[in-house]
C-alpha positions, 0 to 999 in steps of 0.5 A: 632019377635025382633026389634034392634034399631038404632042410629044415632051418634052424630056428634061432632063438635067442639066449637068455640073459642071466637075473642080474642087469646093471642097465637094466636096473640103472633104466630102472632108478633112473625112471623112478628117480623122475617120478616126482610121484615116487620121490614125494611118497618116499623121500618127503612125506615119510621125514615131514610127517615125522616132523609133525607127529614126533617132534613135541617138546615133551617126546624129547623127554620120555624116554622109551626102552633104548631111546625117547618118544622122538627115536620111537616116531622116528624109527616108524615113520621111516618104515612107514617110508620104505614101505611107500618105496617098495610099494610105489616100485613094486606098482610101476608095473601097471603103468609099464604093463598099460604102455605095453612097455611089458609086453615089449620085453617078453619079446626080448630075451629078459628073464621073467626073473630077472625082471621081478628081481630089477623091479625088487632091487630098484624099490629097495634102493627107494626104501633105503634112502627113504630110511637114511633121510627119515632116520636124518631128520630125526636124529637132527631134530632131537630123537636120541637113542643107543647106537645098536637100537638105530642101525638095526631099527634101520636096518629091519625096516629096510630090508623087511620092507622087500615084503611090500615090494611083493605087494605093490607088483601083486596090485600093480598087475590088479588094479588099473593103472591110472589110479594105483597109488591114489589108492595103495596110498590109502590104504597103507595109511590105513594099515599103518593105523590098524598095524599099530605102525602110527599110533601104539594097541596096548590091547583088546580087540583091536590089539587082536585084529592088528595082529592080522594086518600086514604092518603088524609084523614089520611095526613089531620088529623094528621097533624090537631094537629100541624098545628093547624087548623080544617081539612075540612070535606073532611077529615073525607069523605075520611077516612070513605069512603075508610076504607068501601070500604077495609073493604066490600072489604076484608070481600066478598074476605075472604068468597071467600076464605073461602067458599073454604073449 
């Protein structure tokens, strides 16, 4: 009597990759650079808006804190450009979902956290380019401010725009792919107006409402070095609160989306 030993074939699982994926990051940056709409939104619109609204002759002689009004408009438009860049970078996930690219990535060893991190980093790279271009155009066009105000304002605009990368990711999982930026572009413009980014809000009921708009906190923090004043506590609460809302919303939509794979 003989017995035959049966063995269960081993199930091979692909090793999980690290969070930092430079090859995938380069691919993502090239994809964004080839997108003409993204380039126009991030590198063309903010400097053009600055030239339209910030180069009036009177602005060059009117002082504001550590600079002039032209510098005030320049910093505001630099933040607006960074917001557009990070939102567009994050919202690109909607197109990838529609094309099936997200589903293909889920079948690879790429970790979900690495996917999100690459999206955020690539969006921040374009945000940095937008801030640099806008500030360069502003300095050439008559913006005067201290070096400290310039560096800190540009840095806060760039780093703080990461909040809107999470916003873009969140909206990318909610909105349809064919017109995501056609929707988000006007939405960001309305947020900028309502949050006091384009036009300062001095008081009244609109000032109270502005404190609850996602752009309010970043606008206050970014312009604080130029104005030479400390931001109020609502600016920090606004940025942290909306950042948490966008991150949690994006994470939940991401888990729901990938659960189908």
